[in-house]
Wavefront OBJ file of the C-alpha trace (Angstrom):
o trace
v 27.382 3.016 -6.976
v 24.177 4.947 -6.359
v 25.888 8.328 -6.850
v 26.988 7.316 -10.346
v 23.556 6.222 -11.516
v 21.869 8.215 -14.265
v 19.364 10.742 -12.987
v 16.419 10.755 -15.348
v 12.772 11.653 -15.042
v 10.638 8.572 -15.619
v 7.773 9.534 -17.942
v 4.401 8.370 -16.680
v 2.464 5.859 -18.715
v -1.336 5.535 -18.529
v -1.122 2.619 -16.052
v 0.963 4.787 -13.699
v -1.611 7.574 -13.747
v -4.492 5.121 -13.260
v -2.837 3.417 -10.275
v -1.959 6.790 -8.705
v -5.520 8.051 -9.153
v -6.993 4.844 -7.706
v -4.680 5.128 -4.682
v -5.635 8.767 -4.193
v -9.351 7.980 -4.580
v -9.104 5.185 -1.999
v -7.230 7.481 0.382
v -9.889 10.191 0.036
v -12.604 7.562 0.472
v -10.860 6.281 3.619
v -10.699 9.782 5.102
v -14.332 10.585 4.270
v -15.559 7.202 5.510
v -13.665 7.648 8.779
v -15.005 11.178 9.264
v -18.579 10.023 8.653
v -18.378 6.911 10.841
v -16.373 8.121 13.836
v -19.195 10.267 15.234
v -21.494 7.259 15.663
v -18.848 4.885 17.022
v -18.808 3.829 20.676
v -15.936 5.285 22.706
v -14.150 1.906 22.694
v -13.736 0.080 19.394
v -11.927 -3.059 18.204
v -8.358 -2.282 17.160
v -7.037 -5.802 16.603
v -8.487 -9.062 15.343
v -7.258 -12.607 15.978
v -6.736 -15.267 13.324
v -10.440 -16.133 13.380
v -11.482 -12.517 12.782
v -12.677 -11.954 16.345
v -11.808 -8.668 18.044
v -9.141 -9.231 20.703
v -7.769 -5.718 21.166
v -9.675 -2.533 21.922
v -8.928 1.171 22.036
v -10.351 4.648 21.710
v -12.502 5.424 18.702
v -9.958 8.114 17.831
v -7.523 5.351 16.832
v -9.633 5.126 13.673
v -7.606 8.098 12.422
v -4.417 6.010 12.491
v -5.015 4.285 9.139
v -5.852 7.526 7.287
v -2.783 9.199 8.846
v -0.501 6.332 7.795
v -2.164 6.346 4.366
v -1.468 10.059 3.902
v 2.162 9.675 5.036
v 2.646 6.717 2.682
v 1.064 8.535 -0.244
v 3.315 11.553 0.238
v 6.414 9.480 0.988
v 6.014 7.097 -1.946
v 5.351 9.962 -4.348
v 8.499 11.742 -3.171
v 10.501 8.504 -3.387
v 9.252 7.908 -6.938
v 10.813 11.213 -8.000
v 14.268 9.829 -7.153
v 14.407 6.325 -8.653
v 18.205 6.489 -8.811
v 18.308 6.016 -5.012
v 16.184 2.831 -5.058
v 17.828 -0.562 -4.576
v 18.427 -2.643 -7.694
v 19.699 -6.156 -8.309
v 21.628 -5.030 -11.380
v 24.125 -2.335 -12.195
v 22.197 0.679 -13.506
v 23.565 2.131 -16.732
v 22.350 4.712 -19.235
v 21.017 1.841 -21.372
v 18.931 0.116 -18.705
v 18.083 3.036 -16.404
v 14.659 3.896 -17.808
v 13.503 0.268 -17.854
v 14.637 -0.385 -14.263
v 13.506 2.969 -12.905
v 10.066 2.524 -14.461
v 9.797 -0.975 -12.980
v 10.858 0.220 -9.518
v 8.506 3.195 -9.447
v 5.658 1.021 -10.703
v 6.244 -1.487 -7.901
v 5.930 1.348 -5.382
v 2.709 2.484 -7.030
v 1.179 -0.997 -6.798
v 2.345 -1.439 -3.209
v 0.647 1.859 -2.395
v -2.561 0.740 -4.132
v -2.538 -2.653 -2.386
v -2.006 -0.931 0.967
v -4.875 1.503 0.390
v -7.186 -1.397 -0.489
v -6.160 -3.121 2.742
v -6.639 0.033 4.794
v -10.149 0.610 3.439
v -11.076 -3.021 4.105
v -9.628 -2.984 7.629
v -11.390 0.295 8.452
v -14.676 -1.135 7.183
v -14.088 -4.228 9.346
v -13.416 -2.101 12.419
v -16.625 -0.140 11.876
v -18.623 -3.346 11.333
v -17.267 -4.933 14.505
v -17.743 -1.736 16.541
v -21.386 -1.647 15.460
v -21.904 -5.172 16.764
v -21.841 -6.891 13.382
v -19.622 -9.813 12.532
v -16.244 -8.562 11.313
v -15.569 -9.281 7.624
v -12.001 -10.210 8.607
v -11.991 -13.979 8.804
v -9.506 -16.830 8.990
v -8.761 -16.328 5.274
v -7.408 -12.776 5.763
v -3.940 -13.461 7.192
v -3.081 -16.349 4.812
v -4.142 -14.302 1.776
v -2.045 -11.321 2.900
v 0.944 -13.585 3.598
v 0.644 -15.355 0.248
v 0.381 -12.090 -1.656
v 3.288 -10.658 0.357
v 5.494 -13.654 -0.500
v 4.401 -14.552 -4.026
v 4.297 -11.014 -5.404
v 7.891 -10.088 -4.457
v 9.062 -13.475 -5.804
v 7.294 -12.775 -9.088
v 8.750 -9.274 -9.238
v 12.289 -10.489 -8.581
v 11.899 -13.138 -11.295
v 10.429 -10.570 -13.692
v 13.260 -8.109 -13.084
v 15.830 -10.864 -13.553
v 14.217 -11.866 -16.889
v 13.816 -8.227 -17.916
v 17.516 -7.538 -17.450
v 18.570 -10.709 -19.293
v 17.142 -9.329 -22.556
l 1 2 3 4 5 6 7 8 9 10 11 12 13 14 15 16 17 18 19 20 21 22 23 24 25 26 27 28 29 30 31 32 33 34 35 36 37 38 39 40 41 42 43 44 45 46 47 48 49 50 51 52 53 54 55 56 57 58 59 60 61 62 63 64 65 66 67 68 69 70 71 72 73 74 75 76 77 78 79 80 81 82 83 84 85 86 87 88 89 90 91 92 93 94 95 96 97 98 99 100 101 102 103 104 105 106 107 108 109 110 111 112 113 114 115 116 117 118 119 120 121 122 123 124 125 126 127 128 129 130 131 132 133 134 135 136 137 138 139 140 141 142 143 144 145 146 147 148 149 150 151 152 153 154 155 156 157 158 159 160 161 162 163 164 165 166 167 168
């Protein structure tokens, strides 16, 4: 049961610090980029793109603040969640012997999800600005398949890795 799991502080390794700093840097970059670009944007901007990368939804330029707001909430939420790895879901029974290994793996997954999301947010915001300025949007027909493949393959790899990790 979750209440019986060991409560330990997972020491950060260099990769954890690097991923956290990259996520924070991308979040700050997203906020600064939005603040610099929003003034010159038309009142109505693209807010959605179809499978071909063509704008098919439009809204107020103030919707540009949505991605930074979600990014801030995610950054805070994931960092809080990483302080309590004993409440995460696991495919194995957590014991004193395997707690650190599983907690580290779980918190690291959250860190990489946060980094991947920040990369996506920066790219999407750049695409919105490009399209709003009359340029061709960098989001093309490759975007959705790549995101879907990464979203399916990565969790499959992580589940396999955790299964192998706990077999040792």
